[in-house]
mmCIF file of the C-alpha atoms, coordinates in Angstrom:
data_MODEL
# 
_entry.id   MODEL 
# 
loop_
_atom_site.group_PDB 
_atom_site.id 
_atom_site.type_symbol 
_atom_site.label_atom_id 
_atom_site.label_alt_id 
_atom_site.label_comp_id 
_atom_site.label_asym_id 
_atom_site.label_entity_id 
_atom_site.label_seq_id 
_atom_site.pdbx_PDB_ins_code 
_atom_site.Cartn_x 
_atom_site.Cartn_y 
_atom_site.Cartn_z 
_atom_site.occupancy 
_atom_site.B_iso_or_equiv 
_atom_site.pdbx_formal_charge 
_atom_site.auth_seq_id 
_atom_site.auth_comp_id 
_atom_site.auth_asym_id 
_atom_site.auth_atom_id 
_atom_site.pdbx_PDB_model_num 
ATOM 1  C CA . MET A 1 1  ? 10.067  -15.710 -35.349 1.00 0.00 ? 1  MET A CA 1 
ATOM 2  C CA . VAL A 1 2  ? 10.728  -12.545 -37.237 1.00 0.00 ? 2  VAL A CA 1 
ATOM 3  C CA . SER A 1 3  ? 13.852  -10.789 -37.377 1.00 0.00 ? 3  SER A CA 1 
ATOM 4  C CA . ASN A 1 4  ? 13.945  -7.240  -37.206 1.00 0.00 ? 4  ASN A CA 1 
ATOM 5  C CA . PRO A 1 5  ? 17.017  -5.285  -36.197 1.00 0.00 ? 5  PRO A CA 1 
ATOM 6  C CA . ALA A 1 6  ? 14.768  -2.161  -34.785 1.00 0.00 ? 6  ALA A CA 1 
ATOM 7  C CA . LEU A 1 7  ? 12.873  -4.284  -32.539 1.00 0.00 ? 7  LEU A CA 1 
ATOM 8  C CA . ARG A 1 8  ? 14.850  -4.866  -29.206 1.00 0.00 ? 8  ARG A CA 1 
ATOM 9  C CA . VAL A 1 9  ? 13.475  -6.900  -26.024 1.00 0.00 ? 9  VAL A CA 1 
ATOM 10 C CA . PHE A 1 10 ? 14.954  -5.673  -23.056 1.00 0.00 ? 10 PHE A CA 1 
ATOM 11 C CA . VAL A 1 11 ? 15.024  -7.757  -20.055 1.00 0.00 ? 11 VAL A CA 1 
ATOM 12 C CA . SER A 1 12 ? 14.299  -5.768  -16.869 1.00 0.00 ? 12 SER A CA 1 
ATOM 13 C CA . LEU A 1 13 ? 13.050  -5.924  -13.406 1.00 0.00 ? 13 LEU A CA 1 
ATOM 14 C CA . CYS A 1 14 ? 9.567   -4.508  -13.443 1.00 0.00 ? 14 CYS A CA 1 
ATOM 15 C CA . ASP A 1 15 ? 8.220   -5.142  -10.025 1.00 0.00 ? 15 ASP A CA 1 
ATOM 16 C CA . PHE A 1 16 ? 9.479   -5.749  -6.521  1.00 0.00 ? 16 PHE A CA 1 
ATOM 17 C CA . GLN A 1 17 ? 8.081   -7.293  -3.437  1.00 0.00 ? 17 GLN A CA 1 
ATOM 18 C CA . ILE A 1 18 ? 8.523   -6.538  -0.039  1.00 0.00 ? 18 ILE A CA 1 
ATOM 19 C CA . PRO A 1 19 ? 10.464  -9.317  2.200   1.00 0.00 ? 19 PRO A CA 1 
ATOM 20 C CA . LYS A 1 20 ? 8.268   -11.100 4.680   1.00 0.00 ? 20 LYS A CA 1 
ATOM 21 C CA . ASP A 1 21 ? 10.744  -10.346 7.091   1.00 0.00 ? 21 ASP A CA 1 
ATOM 22 C CA . LEU A 1 22 ? 9.330   -7.182  7.681   1.00 0.00 ? 22 LEU A CA 1 
ATOM 23 C CA . LYS A 1 23 ? 6.258   -8.766  8.949   1.00 0.00 ? 23 LYS A CA 1 
ATOM 24 C CA . LEU A 1 24 ? 3.565   -7.272  5.992   1.00 0.00 ? 24 LEU A CA 1 
ATOM 25 C CA . GLY A 1 25 ? 1.523   -9.186  3.667   1.00 0.00 ? 25 GLY A CA 1 
ATOM 26 C CA . LYS A 1 26 ? 2.734   -8.942  0.245   1.00 0.00 ? 26 LYS A CA 1 
ATOM 27 C CA . ILE A 1 27 ? 3.154   -5.651  -1.279  1.00 0.00 ? 27 ILE A CA 1 
ATOM 28 C CA . TYR A 1 28 ? 4.132   -5.361  -5.021  1.00 0.00 ? 28 TYR A CA 1 
ATOM 29 C CA . ILE A 1 29 ? 5.908   -2.321  -6.200  1.00 0.00 ? 29 ILE A CA 1 
ATOM 30 C CA . SER A 1 30 ? 6.280   -1.211  -9.724  1.00 0.00 ? 30 SER A CA 1 
ATOM 31 C CA . PRO A 1 31 ? 7.736   1.798   -11.438 1.00 0.00 ? 31 PRO A CA 1 
ATOM 32 C CA . GLY A 1 32 ? 5.820   5.003   -12.572 1.00 0.00 ? 32 GLY A CA 1 
ATOM 33 C CA . HIS A 1 33 ? 5.523   8.162   -14.307 1.00 0.00 ? 33 HIS A CA 1 
ATOM 34 C CA . LYS A 1 34 ? 9.404   9.383   -14.097 1.00 0.00 ? 34 LYS A CA 1 
ATOM 35 C CA . ILE A 1 35 ? 10.077  7.170   -10.995 1.00 0.00 ? 35 ILE A CA 1 
ATOM 36 C CA . SER A 1 36 ? 12.299  4.085   -11.209 1.00 0.00 ? 36 SER A CA 1 
ATOM 37 C CA . LEU A 1 37 ? 11.933  0.944   -9.610  1.00 0.00 ? 37 LEU A CA 1 
ATOM 38 C CA . LYS A 1 38 ? 14.751  1.516   -7.104  1.00 0.00 ? 38 LYS A CA 1 
ATOM 39 C CA . THR A 1 39 ? 13.502  4.879   -5.816  1.00 0.00 ? 39 THR A CA 1 
ATOM 40 C CA . ALA A 1 40 ? 10.002  3.401   -5.739  1.00 0.00 ? 40 ALA A CA 1 
ATOM 41 C CA . VAL A 1 41 ? 11.286  0.691   -3.306  1.00 0.00 ? 41 VAL A CA 1 
ATOM 42 C CA . CYS A 1 42 ? 13.349  3.054   -1.449  1.00 0.00 ? 42 CYS A CA 1 
ATOM 43 C CA . PHE A 1 43 ? 9.648   5.407   -1.011  1.00 0.00 ? 43 PHE A CA 1 
ATOM 44 C CA . VAL A 1 44 ? 7.565   2.337   0.079   1.00 0.00 ? 44 VAL A CA 1 
ATOM 45 C CA . LYS A 1 45 ? 10.379  1.244   2.573   1.00 0.00 ? 45 LYS A CA 1 
ATOM 46 C CA . LYS A 1 46 ? 10.692  4.418   4.345   1.00 0.00 ? 46 LYS A CA 1 
ATOM 47 C CA . PHE A 1 47 ? 6.949   5.380   4.521   1.00 0.00 ? 47 PHE A CA 1 
ATOM 48 C CA . LEU A 1 48 ? 5.523   2.062   4.882   1.00 0.00 ? 48 LEU A CA 1 
ATOM 49 C CA . LYS A 1 49 ? 5.026   1.424   9.051   1.00 0.00 ? 49 LYS A CA 1 
ATOM 50 C CA . TYR A 1 50 ? 2.251   -0.621  9.096   1.00 0.00 ? 50 TYR A CA 1 
ATOM 51 C CA . SER A 1 51 ? 0.917   -3.763  6.958   1.00 0.00 ? 51 SER A CA 1 
ATOM 52 C CA . VAL A 1 52 ? -1.721  -1.709  5.236   1.00 0.00 ? 52 VAL A CA 1 
ATOM 53 C CA . PRO A 1 53 ? -1.561  1.716   3.222   1.00 0.00 ? 53 PRO A CA 1 
ATOM 54 C CA . GLU A 1 54 ? -1.777  4.691   5.099   1.00 0.00 ? 54 GLU A CA 1 
ATOM 55 C CA . PRO A 1 55 ? -5.021  6.107   3.568   1.00 0.00 ? 55 PRO A CA 1 
ATOM 56 C CA . ILE A 1 56 ? -6.659  2.450   4.373   1.00 0.00 ? 56 ILE A CA 1 
ATOM 57 C CA . ARG A 1 57 ? -5.214  2.518   7.586   1.00 0.00 ? 57 ARG A CA 1 
ATOM 58 C CA . MET A 1 58 ? -6.724  6.106   8.303   1.00 0.00 ? 58 MET A CA 1 
ATOM 59 C CA . ALA A 1 59 ? -9.852  5.293   6.993   1.00 0.00 ? 59 ALA A CA 1 
ATOM 60 C CA . HIS A 1 60 ? -10.045 2.209   9.588   1.00 0.00 ? 60 HIS A CA 1 
ATOM 61 C CA . ILE A 1 61 ? -9.225  4.362   12.415  1.00 0.00 ? 61 ILE A CA 1 
ATOM 62 C CA . TYR A 1 62 ? -11.677 6.971   11.682  1.00 0.00 ? 62 TYR A CA 1 
ATOM 63 C CA . ALA A 1 63 ? -14.424 4.329   11.002  1.00 0.00 ? 63 ALA A CA 1 
ATOM 64 C CA . ASN A 1 64 ? -13.650 3.120   14.580  1.00 0.00 ? 64 ASN A CA 1 
ATOM 65 C CA . GLU A 1 65 ? -13.918 6.441   16.187  1.00 0.00 ? 65 GLU A CA 1 
ATOM 66 C CA . MET A 1 66 ? -17.252 7.200   14.572  1.00 0.00 ? 66 MET A CA 1 
ATOM 67 C CA . LYS A 1 67 ? -18.546 3.436   15.597  1.00 0.00 ? 67 LYS A CA 1 
ATOM 68 C CA . ASN A 1 68 ? -17.371 4.108   19.323  1.00 0.00 ? 68 ASN A CA 1 
ATOM 69 C CA . LYS A 1 69 ? -19.049 7.925   19.261  1.00 0.00 ? 69 LYS A CA 1 
ATOM 70 C CA . LYS A 1 70 ? -22.097 6.454   17.949  1.00 0.00 ? 70 LYS A CA 1 
ATOM 71 C CA . SER A 1 71 ? -22.168 3.661   20.769  1.00 0.00 ? 71 SER A CA 1 
ATOM 72 C CA . VAL A 1 72 ? -21.523 6.111   23.624  1.00 0.00 ? 72 VAL A CA 1 
ATOM 73 C CA . SER A 1 73 ? -24.140 8.271   22.347  1.00 0.00 ? 73 SER A CA 1 
ATOM 74 C CA . GLU A 1 74 ? -26.625 5.707   22.155  1.00 0.00 ? 74 GLU A CA 1 
ATOM 75 C CA . VAL A 1 75 ? -25.868 4.599   25.699  1.00 0.00 ? 75 VAL A CA 1 
ATOM 76 C CA . LYS A 1 76 ? -26.359 8.085   26.906  1.00 0.00 ? 76 LYS A CA 1 
ATOM 77 C CA . ASN A 1 77 ? -29.521 8.561   25.211  1.00 0.00 ? 77 ASN A CA 1 
ATOM 78 C CA . THR A 1 78 ? -31.091 5.131   26.728  1.00 0.00 ? 78 THR A CA 1 
ATOM 79 C CA . LYS A 1 79 ? -33.471 5.552   29.232  1.00 0.00 ? 79 LYS A CA 1 
ATOM 80 C CA . ILE A 1 80 ? -33.219 3.408   32.430  1.00 0.00 ? 80 ILE A CA 1 
# 
C-alpha cells in the first residue's frame, strides 16, 4: 500500500434505502449536486406517496385513460 499524506479516504454514507415498513419496493436515494443525503431523503419521504415515482405513475394513469377511451370509441362505432 502506498502511503501518501495528501491522499485521504473518507468513509461516509453514500446512499439510503427507504425502510420496508412504508410498503414500497426498494428505493435507493443518493445525494446529488449541491444536496446532501439527509436532504435528499427528506425530500423523497415528503413527496413519495406511491410505490413508483410520480412521472411513471402519471404516465400509467394517462395510458389507462387512453386505453379506456379507445375501448369506448370502438364500442360506439361498432354496428349491430
